[in-house]
Backbone as CSV, one residue per row, in Angstrom:
resi,resn,N_x,N_y,N_z,CA_x,CA_y,CA_z,C_x,C_y,C_z
1,MET,0.816,-1.193,0.000,0.000,0.000,0.000,0.859,1.255,0.000
2,LYS,1.923,1.222,0.822,2.810,2.377,0.913,3.471,2.642,-0.440
3,LYS,3.856,1.550,-1.133,4.505,1.677,-2.436,3.529,2.248,-3.466
4,THR,2.288,1.865,-3.431,1.270,2.353,-4.353,1.023,3.840,-4.126
5,MET,0.970,4.258,-2.894,0.765,5.684,-2.562,1.930,6.531,-3.070
6,MET,3.138,6.016,-2.914,4.322,6.749,-3.382,4.304,6.871,-4.907
7,THR,3.927,5.790,-5.586,3.854,5.813,-7.043,2.777,6.785,-7.503
8,LEU,1.627,6.762,-6.854,0.530,7.665,-7.184,0.950,9.125,-6.962
9,ALA,1.656,9.396,-5.882,2.138,10.751,-5.586,3.139,11.208,-6.643
10,ALA,4.032,10.312,-7.053,5.024,10.656,-8.073,4.356,10.967,-9.408
11,VAL,3.341,10.160,-9.795,2.611,10.388,-11.053,1.884,11.729,-10.991
12,LEU,1.251,12.011,-9.868,0.526,13.265,-9.696,1.478,14.460,-9.795
13,CYS,2.628,14.394,-9.143,3.626,15.491,-9.208,4.116,15.708,-10.636
14,CYS,4.394,14.602,-11.334,4.883,14.730,-12.717,3.828,15.345,-13.617
15,SER,2.562,14.946,-13.437,1.519,15.496,-14.303,1.300,16.981,-14.014
16,LEU,1.374,17.391,-12.752,1.257,18.815,-12.423,2.422,19.611,-13.003
17,ALA,3.616,19.050,-12.911,4.790,19.735,-13.455,4.665,19.873,-14.969
18,PHE,4.190,18.804,-15.647,4.027,18.851,-17.092,2.980,19.892,-17.483
19,THR,1.878,19.959,-16.762,0.827,20.931,-17.044,1.343,22.350,-16.831
20,ALA,2.110,22.568,-15.777,2.655,23.899,-15.493,3.612,24.342,-16.589
21,CYS,4.364,23.418,-17.160,5.310,23.771,-18.216,4.606,24.158,-19.507
22,GLN,3.382,23.698,-19.702,2.657,23.981,-20.926,2.080,25.390,-20.970
23,LYS,1.896,26.026,-19.835,1.294,27.359,-19.788,2.358,28.433,-19.899
24,GLY,1.947,29.624,-20.337,2.873,30.756,-20.427,3.344,31.186,-19.050
25,ASP,4.531,31.735,-18.992,5.112,32.199,-17.737,4.657,33.626,-17.481
26,PRO,3.739,33.846,-16.516,3.239,35.197,-16.280,4.283,36.110,-15.665
27,ALA,5.384,35.571,-15.216,6.410,36.410,-14.580,7.427,36.932,-15.576
28,GLY,7.218,36.730,-16.843,8.179,37.321,-17.764,8.327,36.602,-19.072
29,GLY,8.223,35.264,-19.099,8.450,34.533,-20.332,7.479,34.913,-21.422
30,ASP,6.418,34.138,-21.584,5.411,34.412,-22.607,4.416,35.437,-22.084
31,THR,4.151,36.472,-22.853,3.121,37.438,-22.470,1.986,37.317,-23.458
32,PRO,0.760,37.482,-22.990,-0.376,37.379,-23.905,-0.254,38.399,-25.029
33,SER,-0.703,38.005,-26.211,-0.633,38.946,-27.334,-1.535,40.130,-27.056
34,GLY,-1.126,41.307,-27.495,-1.907,42.515,-27.273,-1.635,43.171,-25.926
35,ASP,-0.705,42.645,-25.123,-0.392,43.231,-23.818,0.503,44.452,-24.031
36,ASP,-0.069,45.632,-23.824,0.676,46.874,-24.042,1.297,47.418,-22.761
37,SER,1.289,46.655,-21.669,1.765,47.178,-20.385,3.255,47.495,-20.394
38,LYS,4.001,46.905,-21.340,5.442,47.175,-21.391,5.843,47.960,-22.634
39,LYS,4.858,48.419,-23.406,5.143,49.239,-24.581,5.167,50.704,-24.172
40,VAL,6.160,51.419,-24.644,6.320,52.826,-24.282,5.374,53.688,-25.109
41,ALA,4.506,54.418,-24.422,3.587,55.345,-25.092,4.161,56.750,-25.100
42,ASN,4.805,57.138,-23.997,5.477,58.443,-23.937,6.550,58.406,-22.860
43,ALA,7.370,59.435,-22.856,8.505,59.465,-21.935,8.684,60.863,-21.358
44,GLN,9.466,60.918,-20.293,9.830,62.187,-19.664,11.338,62.172,-19.447
45,VAL,11.993,63.279,-19.784,13.424,63.430,-19.553,13.622,64.565,-18.560
46,ASP,14.466,64.315,-17.557,14.758,65.320,-16.538,16.262,65.520,-16.420
47,TYR,16.640,66.783,-16.261,18.033,67.154,-16.020,18.117,67.797,-14.644
48,LEU,19.187,67.499,-13.918,19.414,68.094,-12.609,20.885,68.478,-12.496
49,PHE,21.116,69.681,-12.010,22.482,70.136,-11.728,22.467,70.733,-10.330
50,GLN,23.408,70.300,-9.480,23.506,70.832,-8.133,24.917,71.306,-7.857
51,THR,25.000,72.367,-7.083,26.279,72.856,-6.592,26.012,73.526,-5.244
52,THR,26.977,74.220,-4.725,26.795,74.926,-3.454,27.075,76.406,-3.645
53,ASN,26.595,77.206,-2.720,26.858,78.642,-2.759,28.364,78.912,-2.696
54,ASP,29.083,78.139,-1.894,30.541,78.305,-1.810,31.198,78.105,-3.176
55,MET,30.742,77.100,-3.914,31.303,76.845,-5.238,30.951,77.979,-6.204
56,MET,29.738,78.496,-6.077,29.301,79.574,-6.976,30.043,80.879,-6.703
57,GLN,30.657,81.011,-5.534,31.447,82.202,-5.228,32.745,82.236,-6.043
58,PHE,33.206,81.056,-6.462,34.480,80.976,-7.182,34.348,80.586,-8.660
59,PHE,33.240,79.938,-9.031,33.136,79.403,-10.384,31.859,79.849,-11.086
60,ASP,31.972,79.990,-12.410,30.816,80.140,-13.289,30.612,78.787,-13.949
61,PHE,29.372,78.336,-13.968,29.037,77.055,-14.583,28.128,77.303,-15.774
62,THR,28.455,76.666,-16.879,27.605,76.713,-18.058,27.149,75.291,-18.342
63,LEU,25.840,75.141,-18.448,25.253,73.837,-18.737,24.641,73.887,-20.127
64,GLU,25.130,73.027,-20.978,24.561,72.866,-22.311,23.861,71.511,-22.291
65,TYR,22.601,71.473,-22.704,21.851,70.221,-22.684,20.988,70.125,-23.925
66,ILE,20.538,68.920,-24.204,19.719,68.683,-25.390,18.251,68.726,-24.998
67,ASP,17.497,69.533,-25.722,16.041,69.534,-25.603,15.586,68.274,-26.344
68,PRO,15.123,67.251,-25.620,14.800,65.988,-26.294,13.586,66.063,-27.221
69,ALA,12.781,67.108,-27.098,11.625,67.262,-27.991,12.050,67.727,-29.376
70,THR,13.126,68.516,-29.442,13.561,69.080,-30.722,14.960,68.625,-31.140
71,SER,15.680,67.975,-30.247,17.080,67.560,-30.444,18.025,68.749,-30.579
72,GLN,17.581,69.933,-30.196,18.424,71.130,-30.242,19.186,71.296,-28.936
73,LYS,20.389,71.846,-29.022,21.166,72.129,-27.826,20.748,73.469,-27.241
74,VAL,20.640,73.501,-25.923,20.284,74.706,-25.177,21.440,74.990,-24.227
75,SER,21.847,76.239,-24.114,22.943,76.600,-23.228,22.451,77.581,-22.170
76,GLU,22.767,77.290,-20.912,22.354,78.160,-19.817,23.498,78.357,-18.842
77,LYS,23.646,79.584,-18.389,24.577,79.863,-17.309,23.833,79.544,-16.017
78,ILE,24.426,78.722,-15.177,23.782,78.316,-13.932,23.951,79.426,-12.897
79,THR,22.823,79.915,-12.397,22.845,81.016,-11.423,22.204,80.611,-10.094
80,VAL,21.797,79.345,-9.983,21.164,78.833,-8.764,21.902,77.575,-8.310
81,GLU,21.740,77.241,-7.040,22.425,76.060,-6.507,21.845,74.750,-7.022
82,GLU,20.558,74.755,-7.351,19.938,73.551,-7.912,19.132,73.928,-9.150
83,PHE,19.522,73.350,-10.274,18.869,73.599,-11.552,18.132,72.333,-11.969
84,ASN,16.851,72.453,-12.288,16.039,71.334,-12.775,15.388,71.739,-14.089
85,LYS,15.382,70.835,-15.020,14.682,71.070,-16.278,14.059,69.739,-16.695
86,GLY,12.747,69.757,-16.938,12.066,68.535,-17.316,11.285,68.692,-18.603
87,TYR,11.194,67.624,-19.354,10.435,67.574,-20.601,9.477,66.393,-20.518
88,LYS,8.169,66.662,-20.691,7.148,65.620,-20.576,6.524,65.310,-21.937
89,ASP,5.780,64.226,-21.955,5.014,63.794,-23.130,5.872,63.682,-24.387
90,LEU,7.037,63.081,-24.236,7.955,62.897,-25.357,7.679,61.582,-26.064
91,GLN,7.997,61.552,-27.338,7.876,60.335,-28.119,9.273,59.777,-28.371
92,LEU,9.362,58.454,-28.391,10.627,57.799,-28.708,10.695,57.593,-30.215
93,PRO,11.842,57.564,-30.820,13.175,57.693,-30.251,13.504,59.140,-29.891
94,LEU,14.518,59.296,-29.033,14.966,60.634,-28.653,16.431,60.594,-28.238
95,THR,17.010,61.774,-28.157,18.386,61.919,-27.696,18.383,62.870,-26.517
96,MET,19.153,62.522,-25.486,19.290,63.392,-24.323,20.757,63.445,-23.940
97,GLY,21.159,64.536,-23.297,22.543,64.651,-22.870,22.867,66.042,-22.390
98,PHE,24.067,66.181,-21.842,24.504,67.469,-21.308,26.015,67.599,-21.406
99,ASN,26.454,68.835,-21.277,27.873,69.165,-21.192,27.986,70.329,-20.207
100,VAL,28.777,70.156,-19.170,28.957,71.231,-18.195,30.414,71.689,-18.229
101,THR,30.587,73.005,-18.199,31.929,73.577,-18.119,31.973,74.542,-16.943
102,ALA,33.098,74.537,-16.275,33.319,75.432,-15.138,34.506,76.319,-15.451
103,THR,34.351,77.590,-15.147,35.456,78.541,-15.299,35.571,79.338,-14.011
104,LEU,36.771,79.732,-13.707,37.010,80.565,-12.531,36.352,81.915,-12.763
105,LYS,35.629,82.401,-11.763,34.945,83.696,-11.893,35.952,84.809,-12.146
106,GLU,35.512,85.786,-12.914,36.344,86.951,-13.170,36.672,87.623,-11.837
107,GLY,37.930,87.940,-11.637,38.376,88.582,-10.402,38.791,87.603,-9.312
108,LYS,38.540,86.308,-9.502,38.943,85.286,-8.523,40.209,84.593,-9.023
109,THR,41.016,84.149,-8.081,42.247,83.442,-8.449,42.288,82.092,-7.740
110,LEU,43.096,81.202,-8.278,43.272,79.901,-7.635,43.943,80.049,-6.276
111,ASP,44.816,81.043,-6.147,45.461,81.272,-4.846,44.425,81.650,-3.792
112,GLU,43.441,82.475,-4.161,42.361,82.818,-3.220,41.583,81.570,-2.828
113,LEU,41.282,80.725,-3.816,40.541,79.501,-3.552,41.340,78.581,-2.634
114,LYS,42.627,78.419,-2.909,43.478,77.539,-2.105,43.595,78.011,-0.665
115,ALA,43.420,79.286,-0.439,43.529,79.841,0.913,42.290,79.578,1.785
116,VAL,41.189,79.155,1.158,39.961,78.877,1.917,40.169,77.596,2.724
117,GLU,39.951,77.728,4.043,40.187,76.591,4.928,39.161,75.477,4.721
118,LYS,37.892,75.823,4.769,36.808,74.842,4.573,35.704,75.468,3.734
119,MET,35.152,74.665,2.834,34.015,75.118,2.045,33.089,73.945,1.767
120,ASN,31.805,74.257,1.561,30.842,73.224,1.175,31.058,72.910,-0.297
121,TYR,31.225,71.635,-0.596,31.616,71.215,-1.933,30.716,70.088,-2.429
122,ILE,30.249,70.223,-3.645,29.605,69.147,-4.398,30.275,69.148,-5.764
123,LEU,30.757,67.987,-6.187,31.334,67.894,-7.527,30.262,68.315,-8.523
124,PRO,30.500,69.377,-9.288,29.474,69.851,-10.225,29.273,68.857,-11.365
125,SER,28.351,67.946,-11.140,28.090,66.903,-12.112,26.595,66.784,-12.335
126,PRO,26.101,67.217,-13.477,24.660,67.097,-13.731,24.255,65.648,-13.929
127,SER,22.972,65.409,-13.887,22.462,64.082,-14.204,21.297,64.228,-15.179
128,ALA,21.082,63.195,-15.955,19.964,63.145,-16.897,19.348,61.769,-16.766
129,TRP,18.032,61.695,-16.777,17.382,60.402,-16.727,16.080,60.448,-17.500
130,ILE,15.613,59.250,-17.842,14.380,59.135,-18.604,13.414,58.240,-17.841
131,SER,12.154,58.634,-17.823,11.077,57.813,-17.271,10.142,57.508,-18.430
132,MET,9.770,56.228,-18.583,8.912,55.825,-19.688,7.583,55.305,-19.146
133,TYR,6.506,55.630,-19.854,5.160,55.286,-19.406,4.408,54.525,-20.496
134,ASN,3.533,53.605,-20.063,2.706,52.880,-21.032,1.462,53.705,-21.362
135,LYS,0.577,53.167,-22.197,-0.606,53.917,-22.646,-1.554,54.259,-21.503
136,ASP,-1.465,53.529,-20.388,-2.307,53.805,-19.221,-1.661,54.798,-18.256
137,GLY,-0.496,55.345,-18.642,0.197,56.308,-17.794,0.963,55.683,-16.642
138,LYS,1.161,54.376,-16.692,1.906,53.687,-15.632,3.381,53.648,-15.994
139,LEU,4.211,53.877,-14.981,5.655,53.876,-15.151,6.134,52.481,-15.521
140,ILE,6.977,52.400,-16.538,7.559,51.135,-16.964,8.946,51.049,-16.332
141,GLY,9.230,49.982,-15.645,10.538,49.819,-15.015,10.711,50.755,-13.835
142,GLU,11.958,51.108,-13.560,12.262,51.934,-12.393,11.934,53.394,-12.625
143,GLY,12.481,53.978,-13.688,12.190,55.375,-14.009,12.299,56.285,-12.810
144,GLY,11.609,57.405,-12.879,11.554,58.320,-11.745,12.835,59.054,-11.473
145,ARG,12.824,59.821,-10.415,13.966,60.654,-10.070,15.078,59.836,-9.442
146,ARG,16.268,60.038,-9.924,17.430,59.380,-9.357,18.212,60.405,-8.550
147,VAL,18.432,60.116,-7.299,19.198,61.022,-6.449,20.665,60.680,-6.633
148,VAL,21.426,61.627,-7.139,22.835,61.369,-7.406,23.746,62.031,-6.388
149,ILE,23.232,62.999,-5.660,24.061,63.724,-4.703,23.335,63.749,-3.365
150,SER,24.000,63.249,-2.334,23.343,63.179,-1.041,23.518,64.459,-0.232
151,GLY,24.508,65.233,-0.532,24.717,66.474,0.204,26.151,66.935,0.066
152,PRO,26.416,68.174,0.446,27.771,68.699,0.286,28.748,68.118,1.297
153,LEU,29.997,68.117,0.896,31.103,67.729,1.775,31.828,68.987,2.213
154,SER,32.442,68.932,3.357,33.275,70.039,3.815,34.720,69.714,3.446
155,VAL,35.288,70.475,2.521,36.661,70.229,2.056,37.440,71.538,2.013
156,SER,38.719,71.416,1.851,39.575,72.610,1.769,39.497,73.214,0.373
157,GLY,39.712,74.504,0.297,39.774,75.179,-0.988,40.899,74.628,-1.845
158,GLU,41.967,74.184,-1.199,43.095,73.612,-1.943,42.654,72.351,-2.688
159,ARG,41.842,71.514,-2.035,41.358,70.293,-2.682,40.412,70.641,-3.845
160,VAL,39.559,71.641,-3.658,38.650,72.074,-4.720,39.464,72.596,-5.906
161,ALA,40.484,73.392,-5.631,41.341,73.921,-6.703,42.019,72.783,-7.463
162,GLN,42.462,71.768,-6.727,43.104,70.615,-7.355,42.131,69.904,-8.291
163,ARG,40.894,69.681,-7.838,39.890,69.023,-8.684,39.599,69.857,-9.936
164,TYR,39.537,71.165,-9.758,39.290,72.060,-10.890,40.435,71.967,-11.906
165,GLU,41.666,72.028,-11.411,42.831,71.968,-12.301,42.929,70.618,-13.019
166,GLU,42.431,69.551,-12.386,42.427,68.223,-13.011,41.378,68.116,-14.117
167,GLY,40.468,69.091,-14.179,39.398,69.056,-15.178,38.188,68.258,-14.725
168,SER,38.100,67.928,-13.433,36.998,67.112,-12.913,35.639,67.789,-13.016
169,PHE,35.604,69.108,-13.133,34.333,69.825,-13.153,33.676,69.804,-14.528
170,ASN,34.447,69.591,-15.572,33.916,69.585,-16.930,33.500,68.162,-17.279
171,ARG,32.193,67.969,-17.494,31.680,66.625,-17.739,30.648,66.659,-18.858
172,SER,30.489,65.517,-19.514,29.463,65.424,-20.551,28.871,64.025,-20.577
173,TYR,27.703,63.936,-21.179,26.963,62.683,-21.265,26.029,62.773,-22.469
174,LEU,25.868,61.683,-23.182,24.952,61.644,-24.323,24.356,60.249,-24.425
175,GLU,23.041,60.174,-24.648,22.379,58.888,-24.821,21.269,59.016,-25.845
176,THR,21.181,58.038,-26.720,20.095,57.946,-27.678,19.215,56.784,-27.243
177,VAL,17.908,57.031,-27.191,16.948,56.004,-26.771,16.092,55.651,-27.982
178,ASP,16.057,54.352,-28.332,15.305,53.929,-29.524,13.811,53.789,-29.215
179,ALA,13.044,53.415,-30.204,11.582,53.343,-30.086,11.110,52.323,-29.049
180,GLU,11.926,51.330,-28.719,11.566,50.353,-27.705,12.030,50.746,-26.307
181,GLY,12.765,51.853,-26.197,13.242,52.300,-24.893,14.630,51.842,-24.533
182,ASN,15.374,51.314,-25.486,16.743,50.862,-25.245,17.695,52.019,-25.492
183,GLY,18.611,52.262,-24.556,19.535,53.373,-24.677,20.903,52.955,-25.168
184,THR,21.530,53.880,-25.909,22.886,53.691,-26.387,23.680,54.941,-26.042
185,SER,24.784,54.776,-25.313,25.616,55.917,-24.931,26.415,56.418,-26.119
186,GLY,26.684,57.683,-26.105,27.484,58.287,-27.162,28.439,59.301,-26.592
187,GLU,29.030,60.089,-27.461,30.005,61.097,-27.041,29.474,62.480,-27.417
188,TRP,29.517,63.393,-26.468,29.054,64.764,-26.691,29.930,65.437,-27.726
189,LYS,29.315,66.079,-28.710,30.079,66.808,-29.737,29.538,68.184,-29.882
């Protein structure tokens, strides 16, 4: 009797496993035809640039970025500690990117900067990200705002001057996103 029960249990397990293998995988494998939940209907591109008042006392920052709606470059002198620019209801494909340049303010010298004992410092590095939405307005994937800077550090003016002289403040980024939402990195020109 015990042997018969074990055989019956084994047959039942195998038949359930076989039946389960025949159905589509709702967790990712086969998706029902006509399922638009993962198709991109529109997108949003956001740019963020952060710095500190201490940094703005010594440097002028120019941010050049791509308007993803027109693919045109826009150039702005940064006059605030936090710059945000967002573009909504975009269609794919699109291109997004930025180029930031820092120059020493007129009348300021590196020697003055090096003499500063402590200053609030954030590496002037903008960020760009894309959020994609399906036809129902639901976010596809992670999307959303990405926090890239947690807060300023207290560093010496000498260290800030060193980073500036190394060219660390000048940064660029370029990405092309195809109609399916796949991105390809490029080089700012």
